[in-house]
Z-matrix of the N, CA and C atoms (Angstrom, degrees):
N
C 1 1.450
C 2 1.527 1 108.68
N 3 1.297 2 117.20 1 135.00
C 4 1.450 3 122.92 2 179.34
C 5 1.521 4 109.29 3 -84.91
N 6 1.344 5 117.75 4 131.14
C 7 1.462 6 119.79 5 178.07
C 8 1.525 7 111.19 6 -60.13
N 9 1.303 8 114.74 7 149.55
C 10 1.454 9 120.26 8 177.60
C 11 1.515 10 109.81 9 -62.28
N 12 1.295 11 116.65 10 142.56
C 13 1.454 12 120.81 11 175.53
C 14 1.520 13 107.88 12 -115.27
N 15 1.292 14 115.19 13 55.76
C 16 1.451 15 123.28 14 -178.70
C 17 1.521 16 108.93 15 -77.77
N 18 1.312 17 117.26 16 133.64
C 19 1.454 18 120.05 17 -179.74
C 20 1.522 19 112.22 18 -77.58
N 21 1.324 20 117.44 19 -15.86
C 22 1.462 21 120.15 20 178.24
C 23 1.517 22 109.80 21 -76.61
N 24 1.324 23 116.88 22 134.34
C 25 1.470 24 118.73 23 177.22
C 26 1.531 25 110.68 24 -68.55
N 27 1.320 26 115.09 25 152.36
C 28 1.462 27 120.05 26 177.16
C 29 1.520 28 109.25 27 -70.16
N 30 1.320 29 116.05 28 144.79
C 31 1.460 30 119.96 29 177.99
C 32 1.524 31 109.39 30 -66.62
N 33 1.313 32 116.11 31 159.47
C 34 1.464 33 119.95 32 178.11
C 35 1.523 34 110.33 33 -61.27
N 36 1.323 35 117.51 34 -39.98
C 37 1.463 36 120.58 35 179.58
C 38 1.526 37 110.54 36 -60.73
N 39 1.325 38 117.08 37 -41.26
C 40 1.475 39 120.40 38 179.77
C 41 1.527 40 110.53 39 -68.96
N 42 1.324 41 117.13 40 -41.08
C 43 1.470 42 120.38 41 178.04
C 44 1.526 43 110.29 42 -62.64
N 45 1.317 44 117.02 43 -40.62
C 46 1.465 45 120.21 44 178.41
C 47 1.525 46 111.30 45 -66.29
N 48 1.326 47 117.28 46 -36.49
C 49 1.467 48 120.89 47 177.93
C 50 1.530 49 109.93 48 -65.04
N 51 1.315 50 116.74 49 -40.69
C 52 1.462 51 120.89 50 178.49
C 53 1.524 52 109.68 51 -66.46
N 54 1.319 53 117.01 52 -43.51
C 55 1.459 54 120.85 53 178.87
C 56 1.520 55 110.57 54 -61.14
N 57 1.311 56 117.00 55 -45.17
C 58 1.460 57 120.97 56 179.44
C 59 1.525 58 110.74 57 -59.97
N 60 1.324 59 116.92 58 -46.01
C 61 1.461 60 120.46 59 179.42
C 62 1.524 61 110.62 60 -62.96
N 63 1.316 62 117.32 61 -37.54
C 64 1.455 63 121.82 62 178.68
C 65 1.526 64 110.66 63 -64.00
N 66 1.325 65 116.35 64 -46.36
C 67 1.464 66 121.32 65 179.00
C 68 1.528 67 110.54 66 -63.10
N 69 1.311 68 116.98 67 -43.00
C 70 1.457 69 120.70 68 179.83
C 71 1.521 70 111.08 69 -62.75
N 72 1.318 71 117.14 70 -40.74
C 73 1.463 72 120.48 71 178.18
C 74 1.528 73 110.33 72 -62.98
N 75 1.327 74 116.38 73 -43.50
C 76 1.459 75 119.95 74 -179.70
C 77 1.528 76 111.22 75 -69.08
N 78 1.323 77 117.36 76 -31.73
C 79 1.464 78 121.04 77 175.45
C 80 1.524 79 111.64 78 -65.08
N 81 1.325 80 116.21 79 -23.70
C 82 1.466 81 121.65 80 178.29
C 83 1.527 82 111.19 81 -89.14
N 84 1.327 83 115.02 82 16.98
C 85 1.463 84 122.44 83 176.42
C 86 1.528 85 113.33 84 69.04
N 87 1.321 86 117.20 85 24.76
C 88 1.460 87 121.16 86 172.94
C 89 1.528 88 106.48 87 -83.15
N 90 1.307 89 116.81 88 132.80
C 91 1.463 90 121.52 89 -178.98
C 92 1.526 91 110.50 90 -56.84
N 93 1.318 92 115.66 91 149.40
C 94 1.464 93 121.30 92 -178.16
C 95 1.528 94 111.01 93 -55.47
N 96 1.321 95 117.16 94 -48.10
C 97 1.466 96 119.63 95 -177.95
C 98 1.527 97 111.52 96 -63.38
N 99 1.324 98 116.43 97 -39.36
C 100 1.459 99 120.12 98 179.10
C 101 1.524 100 110.67 99 -69.58
N 102 1.321 101 117.76 100 -38.77
C 103 1.466 102 120.37 101 -179.84
C 104 1.526 103 110.52 102 -64.60
N 105 1.323 104 117.07 103 -35.94
C 106 1.468 105 120.20 104 176.34
C 107 1.524 106 110.56 105 -63.78
N 108 1.329 107 116.65 106 -44.02
C 109 1.461 108 120.50 107 179.04
C 110 1.522 109 111.13 108 -62.30
N 111 1.323 110 116.43 109 -37.93
C 112 1.465 111 120.17 110 177.63
C 113 1.526 112 111.04 111 -62.72
N 114 1.330 113 117.18 112 -39.15
C 115 1.468 114 120.82 113 -179.67
C 116 1.525 115 110.39 114 -68.83
N 117 1.325 116 116.68 115 -36.71
C 118 1.470 117 120.85 116 176.48
C 119 1.526 118 109.13 117 -58.03
N 120 1.318 119 115.78 118 -47.31
C 121 1.466 120 120.49 119 -178.81
C 122 1.531 121 111.69 120 -70.50
N 123 1.315 122 116.48 121 -45.35
C 124 1.470 123 120.66 122 -175.02
C 125 1.527 124 112.71 123 -66.65
N 126 1.334 125 116.39 124 -41.92
C 127 1.463 126 120.41 125 -174.22
C 128 1.527 127 113.27 126 -104.53
N 129 1.334 128 116.38 127 -1.59
C 130 1.458 129 121.28 128 178.07
C 131 1.533 130 111.95 129 55.86
N 132 1.328 131 113.92 130 51.31
C 133 1.460 132 121.24 131 177.60
C 134 1.526 133 108.17 132 -126.25
N 135 1.309 134 116.22 133 164.29
C 136 1.460 135 121.32 134 178.43
C 137 1.531 136 110.07 135 -75.42
N 138 1.331 137 115.89 136 151.17
C 139 1.469 138 119.51 137 178.08
C 140 1.527 139 110.93 138 -60.34
N 141 1.319 140 117.43 139 -34.06
C 142 1.466 141 119.97 140 178.08
C 143 1.531 142 110.84 141 -61.83
N 144 1.340 143 116.90 142 -35.57
C 145 1.465 144 120.25 143 176.74
C 146 1.525 145 110.69 144 -67.85
N 147 1.324 146 116.47 145 -40.62
C 148 1.463 147 120.11 146 178.43
C 149 1.526 148 109.73 147 -61.58
N 150 1.312 149 117.03 148 -43.52
C 151 1.469 150 120.79 149 178.75
C 152 1.533 151 111.13 150 -62.61
N 153 1.328 152 116.46 151 -41.73
C 154 1.462 153 120.34 152 178.69
C 155 1.533 154 110.39 153 -64.48
N 156 1.320 155 116.92 154 -42.64
C 157 1.467 156 121.41 155 178.71
C 158 1.521 157 110.03 156 -63.54
N 159 1.313 158 116.29 157 -39.94
C 160 1.470 159 121.08 158 177.99
C 161 1.532 160 110.31 159 -59.69
N 162 1.338 161 116.10 160 -46.70
C 163 1.475 162 120.20 161 178.40
C 164 1.527 163 110.80 162 -63.47
N 165 1.332 164 116.22 163 -45.36
C 166 1.467 165 120.76 164 -179.00
C 167 1.520 166 111.04 165 -60.56
N 168 1.315 167 116.84 166 -44.18
C 169 1.460 168 120.89 167 -179.89
C 170 1.518 169 112.29 168 -62.28
N 171 1.331 170 116.03 169 -41.80
C 172 1.471 171 119.46 170 179.47
C 173 1.526 172 110.99 171 -70.37
N 174 1.328 173 116.78 172 -41.60
C 175 1.465 174 120.16 173 -179.90
C 176 1.525 175 111.89 174 -64.12
N 177 1.330 176 116.30 175 -38.22
C 178 1.462 177 120.83 176 -178.13
C 179 1.520 178 112.75 177 -91.98
N 180 1.327 179 115.67 178 2.44
C 181 1.458 180 121.97 179 179.15
C 182 1.523 181 111.48 180 50.40
N 183 1.342 182 114.45 181 48.75
C 184 1.459 183 118.34 182 177.95
C 185 1.507 184 108.54 183 -58.49
N 186 1.298 185 116.34 184 127.48
C 187 1.466 186 119.79 185 -175.85
C 188 1.527 187 111.97 186 -75.90
N 189 1.322 188 114.75 187 156.10
C 190 1.460 189 118.46 188 172.88
C 191 1.525 190 109.08 189 -70.49
N 192 1.327 191 117.93 190 168.42
C 193 1.463 192 120.16 191 -179.26
C 194 1.511 193 111.04 192 -66.75
N 195 1.317 194 115.89 193 159.88
C 196 1.469 195 120.82 194 177.66
C 197 1.510 196 111.46 195 -66.38
């Protein structure tokens, strides 16, 4: 499946959901590169977007879920 090439930016809530899923995958001992690929498939976004979300989440210290 080809990732969406939507010109609209993802909402903050969606970016946080992707970041959370990425962190959870990595917590399950899935390699970083593989976890990124999983997010591309799961959320239908480009890998570059996943990388940007990863950086944004770390920079903003997005907390894990309660």
